[in-house]
C-alpha positions as CSV (number, residue, x, y, z in Angstrom):
1,X,-39.4,275.9,13.4
2,X,-36.9,273.4,14.7
3,X,-34.6,271.7,12.3
4,X,-32.7,268.6,13.4
5,X,-28.9,268.4,13.2
6,X,-29.2,264.8,12.3
7,X,-29.8,263.9,8.6
8,X,-30.1,260.8,6.5
9,X,-27.5,260.3,3.9
10,X,-28.1,257.6,1.3
11,X,-26.3,256.0,-1.6
12,X,-28.7,253.7,-3.3
13,X,-28.4,251.3,-6.3
14,X,-24.7,251.0,-6.5
15,X,-24.2,248.3,-9.2
16,X,-21.4,245.8,-9.5
17,X,-20.6,242.8,-11.6
18,X,-19.1,240.5,-9.0
19,X,-18.3,236.9,-8.3
20,X,-19.9,236.1,-5.0
21,X,-21.6,232.7,-4.5
22,X,-21.0,229.1,-3.4
23,X,-21.6,227.5,-6.8
24,X,-18.7,227.3,-9.3
25,X,-20.7,229.0,-12.0
26,X,-21.4,232.0,-9.7
27,X,-17.6,232.4,-9.2
28,X,-16.9,231.9,-12.9
29,X,-19.7,233.8,-14.6
30,X,-20.5,236.4,-12.0
31,X,-23.7,238.2,-11.4
32,X,-25.3,241.6,-11.0
33,X,-25.2,242.9,-7.4
34,X,-26.8,246.0,-6.0
35,X,-25.6,247.7,-2.8
36,X,-27.7,250.2,-0.8
37,X,-26.3,252.4,2.0
38,X,-28.2,254.6,4.4
39,X,-26.9,256.4,7.5
40,X,-27.8,258.9,10.1
41,X,-25.2,261.6,10.4
42,X,-24.8,265.0,12.1
43,X,-25.1,267.4,9.1
44,X,-25.4,270.6,11.1
45,X,-22.0,272.1,10.1
46,X,-22.6,271.2,6.4
47,X,-26.0,272.9,6.5
48,X,-24.3,276.1,7.4
49,X,-20.9,275.9,5.6
50,X,-21.8,274.2,2.3
51,X,-18.4,272.5,2.6
52,X,-17.8,268.8,1.7
53,X,-15.4,268.5,4.6
54,X,-18.2,269.1,7.1
55,X,-20.3,266.1,6.0
56,X,-19.9,262.5,5.0
57,X,-18.4,262.2,1.6
58,X,-20.4,259.5,-0.1
59,X,-17.7,259.1,-2.7
60,X,-15.6,257.5,0.0
61,X,-18.5,255.2,0.8
62,X,-18.7,254.1,-2.8
63,X,-14.9,253.5,-2.9
64,X,-15.1,251.3,0.2
65,X,-18.1,249.3,-1.2
66,X,-16.4,248.9,-4.6
67,X,-13.2,247.6,-3.0
68,X,-15.0,245.0,-0.9
69,X,-17.3,243.9,-3.8
70,X,-14.2,243.2,-5.9
71,X,-13.1,240.5,-3.4
72,X,-15.2,237.3,-4.0
73,X,-17.1,235.7,-1.0
74,X,-19.2,232.6,-0.8
75,X,-21.9,234.3,1.2
76,X,-23.7,237.6,0.9
77,X,-23.5,237.8,4.7
78,X,-19.7,237.8,4.4
79,X,-19.4,240.5,1.8
80,X,-22.1,242.7,3.6
81,X,-20.2,242.2,6.9
82,X,-16.9,243.2,5.3
83,X,-18.5,246.4,3.8
84,X,-20.1,247.3,7.1
85,X,-17.0,246.8,9.2
86,X,-14.9,248.9,6.7
87,X,-17.4,251.7,6.8
88,X,-17.6,251.6,10.6
89,X,-13.8,251.7,10.8
90,X,-13.3,254.4,8.2
91,X,-16.2,256.7,9.3
92,X,-16.5,256.8,13.1
93,X,-18.7,259.9,12.9
94,X,-21.6,257.9,11.5
95,X,-24.4,257.6,14.1
96,X,-26.0,254.5,12.6
97,X,-26.1,252.9,9.2
98,X,-27.3,250.0,7.1
99,X,-25.7,248.2,4.1
100,X,-27.9,246.0,1.9
101,X,-26.3,243.7,-0.6
102,X,-28.6,242.2,-3.2
103,X,-27.9,239.4,-5.7
104,X,-29.9,239.3,-8.9
105,X,-31.5,235.9,-9.9
106,X,-30.1,233.8,-7.0
107,X,-29.7,230.1,-7.7
108,X,-32.8,228.6,-6.1
109,X,-35.3,226.0,-7.1
110,X,-37.8,228.5,-8.3
111,X,-38.2,232.1,-9.5
112,X,-36.6,234.8,-7.3
113,X,-35.5,238.2,-8.6
114,X,-33.2,239.1,-5.7
115,X,-31.7,237.7,-2.6
116,X,-30.7,240.3,0.0
117,X,-28.7,240.7,3.2
118,X,-28.8,243.8,5.4
119,X,-26.2,244.6,8.1
120,X,-26.6,247.4,10.5
121,X,-23.8,249.3,12.4
122,X,-22.7,252.5,14.0
123,X,-22.5,253.9,17.5
124,X,-26.2,254.4,18.0
125,X,-28.0,257.5,19.0
């Protein structure tokens, strides 16, 4: 059997009350946002060592996401881009990743449960 050194690490459903949006009520009242993170990472050392230092600490991903979600933006594209750039800067060992930022009940002329923006990054494979 051949086991790959590259694994997928995910942190899904991070929830934040945040103040992103163009409309004044979005900035004042806030809204529920979800952030999903997924990456491809060389986990070979961690598979053998069982040591946190040999893998991607997803606690540091959460900390980065939380810090960026605390800074209001008009656009989901802007906040997702800030999160992606920070992750890329702070974790150069990530092969590839995606960050999805979702806003609950976006202000549109009809019913929509979520609006979402996904940004991809990393050094590729």
